[in-house]
C-alpha positions in Angstrom: -15.5 21.0 -16.4 -12.3 22.5 -15.6 -9.5 21.2 -17.7 -6.6 23.0 -16.2 -5.6 24.8 -12.9 -4.7 28.5 -13.2 -2.0 28.4 -10.5 -0.3 25.1 -11.6 1.6 25.2 -14.9 4.5 23.0 -14.1 4.5 20.0 -11.9 7.4 17.9 -10.9 7.5 14.2 -9.7 10.1 12.7 -7.4 10.0 9.2 -8.2 8.6 9.6 -11.8 9.9 6.4 -13.2 7.8 4.0 -10.7 4.7 2.2 -11.7 2.5 4.5 -9.7 3.8 7.6 -11.3 3.5 6.2 -14.7 0.1 4.4 -14.2 -1.8 7.0 -11.9 -0.2 10.3 -11.2 0.8 11.2 -14.8 -2.4 10.1 -16.7 -4.9 10.9 -13.9 -3.8 13.3 -11.2 -2.3 16.1 -13.3 -4.3 18.3 -15.6 -3.6 18.1 -19.2 -1.2 20.6 -20.8 0.9 21.0 -17.6 4.6 20.7 -18.0 5.9 17.7 -16.1 9.4 17.2 -15.0 10.6 14.0 -13.5 13.4 12.9 -11.1 14.1 9.3 -10.2 17.3 8.0 -8.8 16.4 4.3 -9.4 15.1 4.7 -12.9 16.6 5.7 -16.3 13.6 5.4 -18.4 10.7 7.8 -18.1 7.2 8.1 -19.8 6.9 9.8 -23.0 6.6 13.7 -22.5 8.3 13.9 -19.3 11.2 16.1 -19.0 14.0 14.3 -17.2 16.3 15.8 -14.7 19.3 14.3 -12.8 19.4 17.2 -10.4 16.6 17.0 -7.8 17.0 20.7 -6.8 15.9 21.7 -10.3 12.4 20.4 -9.4 12.0 23.2 -6.8 11.0 25.7 -9.2 7.8 23.9 -10.2 4.5 25.0 -9.3 3.8 21.6 -7.5 5.7 18.6 -6.6 4.4 15.0 -6.1 6.3 12.7 -3.6 6.1 9.5 -5.3 8.4 7.6 -3.2 8.3 5.3 -0.1 7.9 7.0 3.2 11.3 5.6 4.1 12.8 8.2 1.6 11.0 11.2 3.2 13.6 12.2 5.8 16.3 12.6 3.1 14.1 14.7 1.1 13.1 17.2 3.7 16.0 19.5 3.6 15.6 19.7 -0.1 11.8 20.5 0.1 12.5 23.1 2.8 14.3 25.2 0.1 11.3 25.2 -2.1 9.4 28.6 -2.5 6.4 29.0 0.0 3.9 28.9 -2.8 5.2 25.6 -4.3 2.7 23.0 -3.5 4.2 19.7 -1.8 1.9 16.7 -2.6 2.0 13.6 -0.3 0.4 10.6 -1.8 1.9 8.0 0.7 -0.3 5.0 1.7 0.0 5.8 5.5 -0.8 9.4 6.9 0.4 9.9 10.5 4.1 9.6 9.8 4.0 11.8 6.8 1.8 14.4 8.6 4.2 14.5 11.5 7.4 14.9 9.3 5.8 17.7 7.1 4.8 19.6 10.4 8.2 19.0 12.0 10.0 20.4 9.0 7.8 23.4 8.6 5.9 22.4 5.5 2.6 23.5 7.3 3.7 27.0 8.4 1.9 29.9 7.4 2.1 30.7 3.6 3.2 27.1 2.9 1.2 24.9 0.5 0.8 21.3 1.2 -1.5 18.4 0.5 -1.8 15.2 2.3 -3.6 12.5 0.2 -3.8 8.9 -0.5 -5.4 7.5 -3.9 -7.1 4.3 -2.9 -6.3 2.8 -6.3 -3.4 1.8 -8.3 -2.1 0.8 -11.6 -3.4 -2.7 -11.1 -7.0 -1.7 -10.6 -6.6 1.0 -13.4 -5.6 -1.7 -15.9 -8.1 -4.1 -14.9 -10.9 -1.4 -15.6 -9.4 -0.8 -18.9 -9.2 -4.2 -19.8 -12.9 -4.8 -18.9 -13.9 -1.8 -21.0 -14.9 0.3 -18.0 -14.0 3.9 -17.1 -10.6 3.6 -15.2 -11.8 6.1 -12.7 -15.3 4.9 -12.1 -15.9 4.5 -8.5 -12.3 5.2 -7.6 -11.7 7.3 -4.4 -8.8 9.5 -3.0 -8.4 10.3 0.7 -7.5 14.0 1.6 -6.5 14.4 5.3 -5.0 18.0 5.0 -5.1 20.7 2.4 -3.1 23.8 2.9 -3.1 26.8 0.6 -5.0 27.7 -2.6 -3.3 25.4 -5.0 -4.1 22.6 -2.8 -7.8 23.4 -2.6 -7.6 24.0 -6.6 -6.0 20.6 -7.2 -8.5 18.7 -5.0 -11.4 20.7 -6.8 -10.0 19.4 -10.1 -9.7 15.9 -8.8 -13.3 16.0 -7.4 -14.6 16.3 -11.1 -13.5 12.8 -11.8 -12.8 11.2 -8.5 -14.7 10.7 -5.2 -12.9 12.8 -2.5 -12.8 11.5 1.1 -11.9 14.7 3.0 -13.7 14.4 6.3 -11.0 12.1 8.1 -8.0 12.3 10.0 -4.6 10.9 9.7 -5.3 8.8 12.7 -8.6 7.4 11.2 -6.9 6.8 7.8 -4.3 4.6 9.2 -6.6 2.6 11.4 -8.6 1.8 8.5 -5.7 1.1 6.3 -4.2 -1.1 8.6 -7.2 -3.5 7.8 -7.4 -2.6 4.1 -3.7 -2.4 3.1 -1.6 -3.9 6.0 -3.7 -7.1 6.8 -4.2 -7.9 3.2 -0.7 -7.5 2.0 0.3 -9.4 5.0 -1.9 -12.4 4.0 -0.5 -12.1 0.5 3.2 -12.2 1.7 2.3 -15.4 3.8 0.8 -17.0 0.6 4.0 -16.0 -1.4 6.1 -17.6 1.5 4.2 -20.9 1.0 5.7 -20.9 -2.4 4.4 -20.4 -6.2 3.1 -24.0 -6.6 1.6 -24.4 -3.2 -1.8 -23.0 -4.5 -1.7 -25.1 -7.8 -4.8 -27.1 -8.2 -7.2 -28.3 -10.9 -10.2 -27.7 -8.5 -11.1 -24.1 -8.4 -13.9 -21.9 -7.1 -14.6 -18.1 -7.3 -13.5 -17.7 -3.7 -10.3 -19.7 -4.3 -9.6 -17.6 -7.3 -9.9 -14.5 -5.0 -7.3 -16.0 -2.6 -4.9 -16.4 -5.5 -5.5 -13.0 -6.6 -4.3 -11.6 -3.3 -1.0 -13.6 -3.8 -0.7 -12.4 -7.3 -1.2 -8.9 -6.6 1.3 -9.0 -3.8 4.0 -10.1 -6.0 3.7 -6.6 -7.8 4.4 -4.8 -4.6 7.8 -3.6 -3.9 9.7 -4.2 -0.9 9.6 -0.5 -0.2 5.8 -0.4 -0.3 5.6 -3.3 1.8 7.7 -1.6 4.6 5.7 1.7 4.3 2.4 -0.3 5.0 3.8 -2.7 7.6 6.3 -0.8 9.5 5.2 2.9 9.4 1.4 2.6 10.0 1.3 2.5 13.9 -1.8 0.2 13.7 -0.4 -2.4 11.4 1.3 -4.5 14.3 -2.0 -4.8 16.3 -4.0 -6.1 13.3 -1.4 -8.7 12.4 -1.4 -9.9 15.9 -5.2 -10.0 16.1 -5.0 -12.2 12.7 -2.5 -14.4 14.2 -4.4 -14.9 17.5 -7.4 -15.8 15.5 -5.4 -18.1 13.2 -4.0 -19.8 16.2 -7.4 -20.0 17.9 -8.8 -21.9 14.9 -5.7 -24.2 14.8 -6.3 -25.1 18.5 -10.0 -25.8 17.8 -8.7 -28.2 15.1 -6.4 -29.8 17.6 -3.3 -28.4 16.0 -0.7 -27.0 18.6 1.4 -24.1 17.3 4.9 -23.9 18.9 6.8 -20.6 19.1 10.3 -21.7 19.5 10.4 -23.9 22.7 7.1 -22.6 23.9 3.6 -23.8 23.0 0.3 -21.7 22.8 -2.3 -22.7 25.4 -5.2 -20.8 23.8 -4.8 -17.4 25.7 -5.0 -14.4 23.4 -2.8 -12.1 25.4 -0.1 -14.9 25.9 0.0 -15.4 22.1 0.4 -11.6 21.4 3.6 -11.9 23.5 4.8 -15.1 21.8 4.0 -14.0 18.5 5.7 -10.7 18.8 8.9 -12.3 19.9 8.8 -15.2 17.3 7.2 -14.0 14.2 9.9 -15.7 12.0 9.4 -19.0 13.8 5.6 -18.7 13.6 6.0 -18.3 9.9 8.2 -21.5 9.5 5.6 -23.3 11.6 2.6 -22.5 9.6 4.5 -23.6 6.5 5.3 -26.9 8.3 1.7 -27.3 9.1 0.7 -26.8 5.5 3.4 -29.5 4.4 1.9 -31.9 7.0 -1.5 -31.4 5.8 -0.3 -31.9 2.2 1.2 -35.2 3.3 -1.9 -36.3 5.3 -4.1 -35.6 2.2 -1.8 -37.6 -0.1 -2.0 -40.5 2.4 -5.7 -40.5 2.4 -5.8 -40.6 -1.3 -3.1 -43.2 -1.7 -5.2 -45.4 0.8 -8.3 -44.8 -1.2 -10.0 -43.0 1.5 -11.5 -39.5 1.8 -10.3 -36.4 3.6 -11.4 -36.6 7.4 -14.3 -34.0 8.0 -15.3 -33.8 4.3 -16.7 -37.6 4.1 -19.4 -37.1 6.7 
């Protein structure tokens, strides 16, 4: 087993103080013995053993540079990364792939002689910690997507990763984002809705395994930063459509139950195309209506119990 990479002796991380850098990049995506230099404009404390710098341009002398920042920060980093030597490997680990690929190409990071790696680890600190808690190998069954690998260093690093991770390399950036719209954007959106309902809205003495999974979606979403959510929801071109499909399905189910959903002064008549228009123009109002429906249901349930009756539809 290869424990080091000949052409990578120093690695820099932009965003070294973040949870993903601490929990994934440093312990699992960088070979042992490699000198690691970190920069983070938002963090003052770094993991032990990481050399800290306050000058981002000092990172340009490294053999490889990880971009452990939200996609919204990429545009301001490009002028700096363009100054790096051609043989410096620039590693993207963003949770979307189309936009990072475009900005890398537009700024010459895919030019001949350049080294670049477009990847997305399909795991994070939470799943790693959960595996460790349960006494399992933290990298067991973990996967990482690689949509582009330019240069020898990129190929060597992917080869090293493949010794402990499953590599998914036969996909395009477009296919990745289509799939992640379902895997990431939709799941995160549901988690955000659950959070919007309030911390106590799911408190109950009655629990099932499926209910616990629902609560887990909410709890994991609490750990996501605003910047990560923006990356998943705003920079994946397929995220909007999957949210609209979800809202259309939710509204259809509500209609089947006889519940009318109002978008501002307009009501939904059951037509999916109409809903997409209404929802896209009134997402904020729709969120408020969903919360009001939840409150109405809570009051109805309380009334049923206070009157000694059972919940309609369950007592049959």
